[in-house]
C-alpha distance (Angstrom), angle and dihedral (degrees) to the residues before:
residue distance angle dihedral
M1 . . .
S2 3.80 . .
V3 3.79 125.0 .
W4 3.80 88.8 -111.0
A5 3.79 93.1 53.6
R6 3.81 89.3 52.4
W7 3.78 95.3 46.2
K8 3.82 110.0 32.5
E9 3.81 90.6 80.2
R10 3.82 87.3 58.1
L11 3.80 91.1 48.1
F12 3.80 100.7 43.0
G13 3.80 106.3 15.9
P14 3.80 130.9 -109.6
R15 3.80 94.6 -52.3
T16 3.79 103.2 64.2
P17 3.81 126.4 -166.1
V18 3.80 92.3 -104.8
D19 3.80 88.8 59.6
R20 3.80 91.8 60.1
A21 3.75 127.5 82.6
P22 3.84 109.4 -91.2
D23 3.80 90.0 -119.3
D24 3.82 88.0 66.4
V25 3.81 86.0 72.7
H26 3.80 85.9 75.5
G27 3.79 94.7 32.3
A28 3.83 88.1 -129.1
Q29 3.77 142.2 85.2
P30 3.85 121.4 -82.4
Q31 3.78 115.1 -73.2
A32 3.75 128.1 -147.5
S33 3.80 120.2 -99.2
G34 3.78 91.0 -167.7
A35 3.80 139.9 -7.6
G36 3.80 102.5 -33.0
T37 3.82 93.6 -24.8
P38 3.82 115.1 129.0
R39 3.79 115.4 -133.9
S40 3.80 115.3 -113.2
P41 3.83 122.8 -120.9
V42 3.82 88.8 -111.5
E43 3.80 91.7 54.8
A44 3.79 90.3 48.0
A45 3.80 90.9 50.5
R46 3.81 91.6 49.9
D47 3.78 90.4 51.6
V48 3.80 91.8 51.6
L49 3.80 92.5 52.6
D50 3.81 94.4 42.6
D51 3.80 92.1 48.4
A52 3.81 90.3 48.7
A53 3.81 92.0 50.9
R54 3.83 89.9 54.1
A55 3.80 98.3 39.1
E56 3.79 123.9 97.6
R57 3.78 89.4 -138.2
A58 3.78 122.1 38.2
P59 3.81 121.4 -132.2
A60 3.78 120.9 -115.7
S61 3.78 116.1 -59.4
D62 3.79 93.2 -118.9
A63 3.84 90.8 60.1
L64 3.80 90.8 51.1
V65 3.80 92.0 46.4
A66 3.80 90.1 49.0
A67 3.80 90.0 54.9
I68 3.81 90.9 50.7
E69 3.79 90.0 48.8
V70 3.82 90.9 54.4
L71 3.81 93.0 51.3
A72 3.79 93.7 44.1
R73 3.81 91.9 47.6
D74 3.81 90.5 54.0
A75 3.83 92.8 49.5
F76 3.81 96.1 -102.2
E77 3.80 92.5 122.6
L78 3.81 96.9 135.8
E79 3.78 90.5 48.9
A80 3.80 90.0 48.2
L81 3.81 90.1 54.7
Q82 3.79 92.8 47.8
R83 3.79 95.0 48.3
G84 3.78 91.7 40.9
R85 3.79 92.6 54.4
R86 3.79 89.7 53.2
V87 3.80 88.6 54.5
L88 3.80 91.0 50.0
A89 3.80 91.3 49.1
A90 3.81 87.8 58.8
H91 3.82 96.5 37.3
P92 3.83 110.0 25.3
N93 3.82 93.8 170.3
Q94 3.82 94.4 70.8
R95 3.81 93.4 109.9
E96 3.80 100.9 169.5
F97 3.80 90.0 46.7
A98 3.82 91.3 49.8
L99 3.81 89.4 49.6
R100 3.82 90.8 53.5
L101 3.81 91.3 50.2
A102 3.81 90.6 48.7
D103 3.79 90.6 51.1
L104 3.82 90.1 48.8
A105 3.79 90.9 50.8
A106 3.81 92.0 47.8
G107 3.80 90.2 48.8
R108 3.82 89.2 56.1
G109 3.80 90.7 50.3
E110 3.82 92.5 -109.1
D111 3.79 94.1 133.6
A112 3.81 94.6 159.1
L113 3.81 89.8 58.9
A114 3.80 90.6 44.1
D115 3.81 88.9 54.5
V116 3.81 91.0 51.4
L117 3.80 91.4 51.0
L118 3.81 93.8 44.4
A119 3.81 97.2 45.8
P120 3.84 97.1 82.6
L121 3.81 90.9 41.5
V122 3.81 97.3 54.2
A123 3.81 92.8 40.5
Q124 3.80 91.3 66.3
P125 3.82 119.4 96.8
D126 3.81 90.0 -128.8
A127 3.80 95.1 44.1
M128 3.80 114.0 172.3
T129 3.78 112.1 -104.5
A130 3.81 90.5 -131.4
A131 3.80 90.5 56.3
L132 3.82 90.7 51.6
V133 3.80 91.8 50.7
L134 3.82 92.9 48.1
A135 3.81 90.7 47.9
G136 3.80 88.2 51.8
E137 3.79 92.2 51.1
V138 3.81 92.1 49.2
A139 3.82 91.0 49.0
E140 3.80 90.2 47.2
R141 3.81 91.9 53.2
R142 3.79 91.9 54.2
G143 3.81 89.8 50.5
D144 3.82 97.8 -108.0
A145 3.81 98.5 135.7
D146 3.82 95.3 168.5
T147 3.80 93.5 56.6
A148 3.81 91.8 42.4
I149 3.81 91.6 52.7
A150 3.81 91.3 48.1
F151 3.82 91.6 53.4
Y152 3.81 93.3 45.9
E153 3.79 91.5 48.6
R154 3.80 91.4 50.7
A155 3.80 87.9 53.4
L156 3.81 91.2 49.5
A157 3.80 91.3 49.9
R158 3.80 87.4 59.7
D159 3.80 98.1 40.8
I160 3.79 122.0 10.2
D161 3.80 88.9 -161.1
T162 3.82 94.7 57.9
P163 3.83 105.2 148.4
R164 3.82 112.1 -98.4
A165 3.82 95.4 -22.3
R166 3.80 95.6 110.9
D167 3.82 92.7 48.7
R168 3.80 90.7 48.1
V169 3.80 92.1 52.5
A170 3.79 91.4 49.4
R171 3.82 92.0 47.8
L172 3.80 94.3 47.7
R173 3.78 92.8 48.1
A174 3.80 92.1 45.6
G175 3.80 89.5 51.3
R176 3.78 89.8 54.7
G177 3.80 92.2 45.0
T178 3.81 93.2 -116.5
R179 3.76 131.9 126.9
S180 3.78 118.8 -86.1
A181 3.81 92.1 -130.8
L182 3.81 119.4 99.0
E183 3.78 93.7 -100.7
G184 3.78 112.3 146.6
A185 3.80 95.7 5.8
T186 3.78 120.1 136.4
L187 3.77 117.8 -153.9
L188 3.77 98.6 -144.0
A189 3.77 113.2 -170.5
D190 3.77 108.8 31.6
G191 3.77 119.6 105.9
A192 3.80 111.5 -80.1
L193 3.80 90.6 7.5
A194 3.80 89.2 61.0
R195 3.78 87.9 59.2
G196 3.78 89.5 56.4
R197 3.78 96.2 -111.7
Y198 3.80 101.3 128.7
R199 3.79 132.9 43.1
V200 3.80 115.6 -167.3
L201 3.79 115.1 -124.7
R202 3.80 101.3 176.3
E203 3.77 144.1 -32.5
L204 3.80 113.7 -94.6
G205 3.78 100.0 -172.5
R206 3.79 148.6 -43.0
G207 3.76 131.2 -128.8
G208 3.76 139.0 169.2
A209 3.81 92.9 -83.0
G210 3.79 103.6 38.9
T211 3.78 152.8 -31.8
V212 3.81 124.5 -96.0
F213 3.80 121.0 -147.4
A214 3.78 132.1 -173.4
V215 3.80 103.0 -127.7
H216 3.78 137.2 177.8
D217 3.80 109.8 -121.7
L218 3.80 101.7 -145.2
R219 3.80 92.0 -166.4
T220 3.81 96.1 57.9
E221 3.83 97.2 22.7
R222 3.78 94.0 -129.0
V223 3.79 136.7 113.5
V224 3.81 113.7 -109.4
A225 3.79 136.2 173.9
L226 3.80 111.1 -110.4
K227 3.79 116.5 -161.7
L228 3.82 115.5 -160.7
Y229 3.77 118.1 -167.0
H230 3.82 115.4 -132.3
G231 3.80 96.8 -144.1
R232 3.81 124.9 62.7
G233 3.81 101.6 -160.8
P234 3.81 133.4 107.0
I235 3.81 93.3 -90.4
E236 3.81 91.5 56.7
R237 3.81 91.9 45.1
A238 3.79 91.6 51.6
R239 3.80 91.0 47.8
L240 3.83 90.9 48.4
R241 3.80 92.5 52.5
G242 3.79 91.5 44.8
E243 3.79 93.5 49.7
A244 3.80 93.3 49.1
R245 3.82 94.6 42.9
V246 3.81 96.3 48.7
A247 3.80 96.3 43.9
A248 3.80 92.3 45.9
S249 3.81 91.3 50.3
I250 3.82 94.1 56.6
A251 3.80 110.5 76.1
H252 3.80 102.8 -167.6
P253 3.82 131.4 126.4
G254 3.80 88.9 -126.3
V255 3.83 93.4 60.7
V256 3.79 121.7 76.3
R257 3.80 110.8 -112.2
V258 3.81 118.2 -117.9
F259 3.82 114.4 -142.5
D260 3.78 105.4 176.6
L261 3.80 145.8 -2.3
D262 3.82 123.5 -146.9
E263 3.80 110.5 -171.6
S264 3.81 93.9 -178.9
L265 3.79 89.2 57.9
L266 3.81 92.2 34.6
A267 3.79 89.8 -131.3
I268 3.79 141.6 128.3
A269 3.81 123.6 -147.8
M270 3.80 110.7 -146.3
E271 3.76 142.0 169.1
H272 3.80 111.5 -71.2
V273 3.82 112.0 -129.8
E274 3.79 103.1 -161.2
A275 3.80 99.8 -160.8
G276 3.80 91.7 65.5
S277 3.77 128.1 -139.7
V278 3.77 135.4 -38.5
R279 3.80 85.9 -109.2
D280 3.83 89.6 58.1
A281 3.82 90.1 51.1
L282 3.80 91.8 50.8
R283 3.80 90.8 51.5
R284 3.80 89.7 56.8
G285 3.80 92.5 61.5
P286 3.82 144.6 -88.2
V287 3.82 117.6 -9.7
P288 3.83 125.1 -145.2
L289 3.78 111.3 -108.6
A290 3.81 92.2 -124.5
R291 3.81 90.7 56.2
A292 3.80 93.7 48.4
S293 3.79 89.7 48.6
R294 3.83 91.0 51.7
W295 3.78 89.9 53.1
L296 3.79 92.6 51.0
A297 3.82 93.5 43.5
S298 3.80 92.2 52.7
A299 3.80 88.6 44.7
C300 3.80 88.9 56.0
D301 3.84 90.2 51.4
T302 3.79 91.0 52.3
L303 3.77 94.7 43.8
A304 3.80 92.0 49.9
F305 3.82 88.1 56.6
V306 3.82 92.0 46.4
H307 3.80 92.0 49.9
G308 3.81 89.4 46.2
A309 3.81 87.1 57.8
G310 3.81 88.4 56.3
I311 3.82 95.9 -105.5
V312 3.82 130.8 128.0
H313 3.83 112.8 -161.6
R314 3.84 96.7 -154.6
D315 3.83 96.6 -171.4
L316 3.80 106.2 66.4
K317 3.80 113.8 157.7
P318 3.83 137.3 133.8
S319 3.83 93.5 -89.9
N320 3.83 90.8 57.2
W321 3.80 94.0 53.5
L322 3.80 111.9 77.3
V323 3.81 124.5 -164.5
R324 3.81 121.2 -125.3
A325 3.81 125.4 -152.3
D326 3.83 89.6 -96.9
D327 3.84 88.4 57.1
S328 3.79 93.8 -111.5
A329 3.79 120.6 136.6
V330 3.80 119.6 -114.4
L331 3.80 123.5 -163.0
T332 3.81 125.3 -128.9
D333 3.83 140.8 166.2
F334 3.80 108.1 58.2
G335 3.81 92.3 174.1
L336 3.83 92.8 121.1
A337 3.81 97.4 36.0
R338 3.82 117.4 132.1
R339 3.78 136.0 -174.2
I340 3.80 112.7 -101.1
G341 3.79 107.3 -85.8
E342 3.81 94.1 17.9
L343 3.80 118.2 134.0
A344 3.80 123.5 -135.1
P345 3.83 113.3 -96.0
E346 3.78 123.8 -101.7
G347 3.78 113.5 -81.8
T348 3.81 93.4 39.7
P349 3.85 111.0 150.8
A350 3.79 116.2 -97.5
Q351 3.81 90.8 -111.5
G352 3.82 90.9 54.0
E353 3.80 130.1 -117.3
G354 3.78 121.0 -57.7
T355 3.78 140.3 43.8
L356 3.80 108.1 -42.1
G357 3.78 97.4 -140.2
Y358 3.83 91.1 57.6
M359 3.81 99.6 36.6
A360 3.79 120.8 112.5
P361 3.82 114.7 -126.9
E362 3.80 92.0 -111.4
Q363 3.81 91.1 51.6
R364 3.81 90.1 54.0
D365 3.79 87.9 52.5
G366 3.80 92.2 54.3
A367 3.80 97.9 -108.6
A368 3.79 121.0 165.6
A369 3.81 115.1 -82.1
H370 3.82 112.4 -84.9
P371 3.85 132.5 170.0
A372 3.82 89.9 -121.1
A373 3.82 88.5 72.4
D374 3.81 90.1 60.6
V375 3.82 90.1 48.3
Y376 3.81 88.0 54.7
A377 3.82 90.9 52.8
L378 3.81 90.6 48.5
G379 3.79 88.4 52.8
V380 3.82 90.7 54.2
M381 3.81 89.1 49.0
L382 3.81 91.2 48.2
R383 3.79 91.1 52.9
E384 3.82 89.9 48.4
L385 3.80 93.0 49.6
L386 3.79 92.5 47.2
G387 3.79 88.8 52.8
C388 3.82 88.5 57.2
A389 3.82 95.8 44.5
S390 3.79 116.2 128.6
D391 3.81 93.9 -148.3
A392 3.80 138.7 42.6
V393 3.79 116.5 -56.2
P394 3.82 117.8 -137.6
P395 3.81 112.2 -124.1
A396 3.81 88.4 -129.8
L397 3.82 90.5 66.5
L398 3.80 92.1 49.9
A399 3.80 88.6 50.7
L400 3.82 88.8 49.4
A401 3.81 91.1 54.0
D402 3.81 89.4 50.9
A403 3.80 90.7 50.2
C404 3.81 92.6 50.7
T405 3.80 91.1 52.8
A406 3.80 96.0 48.3
P407 3.83 110.4 140.6
D408 3.80 90.7 -128.5
P409 3.85 110.1 72.5
E410 3.81 90.4 -150.8
A411 3.81 90.9 59.5
R412 3.81 94.6 57.4
P413 3.83 118.5 100.7
S414 3.77 122.4 -108.6
L415 3.79 120.7 -104.7
D416 3.81 89.2 -109.6
A417 3.81 91.7 57.4
L418 3.78 91.6 45.0
R419 3.80 92.1 48.7
A420 3.82 93.2 49.7
A421 3.80 92.2 51.2
L422 3.79 92.4 48.5
R423 3.78 94.6 47.8
S424 3.78 89.3 51.6
A425 3.82 90.4 52.0
A426 3.82 92.0 47.5
R427 3.82 93.5 60.8
């Protein structure tokens, strides 16, 4: 199945242009091409493309694509490409139409033409995922594995569920005898990456919002963590700006430093904490109680500062606490942070924003942001860390975890009380 067949339902919905009667291209009933002679679908499609090539404003992309589908279905593929290129010369911003022509060219084995048609599409910061996948397939057919991998990885950075892209990357890397991680890849045409600033070293982790890579910043000659958001819409852009703004405004050693924001790439460059996250440490095996207590105590110090700045994090969990060389915990991912008292924006999911297992009941119900919600999440983390402890757990700490996760926010302990109990346990 072609890339277009896999993607046009995403672009145009379940009822695609090819499923409609050809006369729908015009939005009218058949006209006569002569005295009493009905015009054929092919003639109607030619008229649509010719009119579009002459018009100052192009019709909707789905009408143009429908016309191409009619010609291609009736074995006029070469003609469809010729007429379609004339339309693109007049209206170069018809991206979905250009993608369909590129797919048609690739299907005919005209990869050079497909490359020409795809070049302006994949050079854009918000390149369509389908265009990236098709460009990867064309590069793969001509034996250029490096370029194919780069295109597939760009698609995966936008959508981790991109059809077949992940398997193709793994297969290409396995065929070359290299690791299937992103080590050594260069993402070529996205925002700052297009300007040659960052070289990807490896993938650090993926979440629902984005993917984080360790990259070499060629401008500053240092390794940074680059977070790329999967989505490209206004919600993701607002969350990106909020995450960068809040984290950059909090100058504290327990908060990951933000170095740069690239809105065209939809990415944030941050301090790279090499030891990884608390979640990574838990995956490696049991943790001494004293170490877990140090993490939570330093987390309380950081969170007290964050709350003092009027901010509630609202997404505390082991993967958002990184571990420095001195074994202190450092907080990252302020994408869901809110000012104290601020309500969630319209369009928030019914279950609230955050990670369900760590969300306080009031946060799930959409209540205004309050520090008690972060205390609840710390209590869930404390219970999780105690369950992974390599030595005996004092009953007082288990009782503290229960208190932090009390359903009533007023019944939860303060950060000061929590910090004192943890420091006592860490001795």
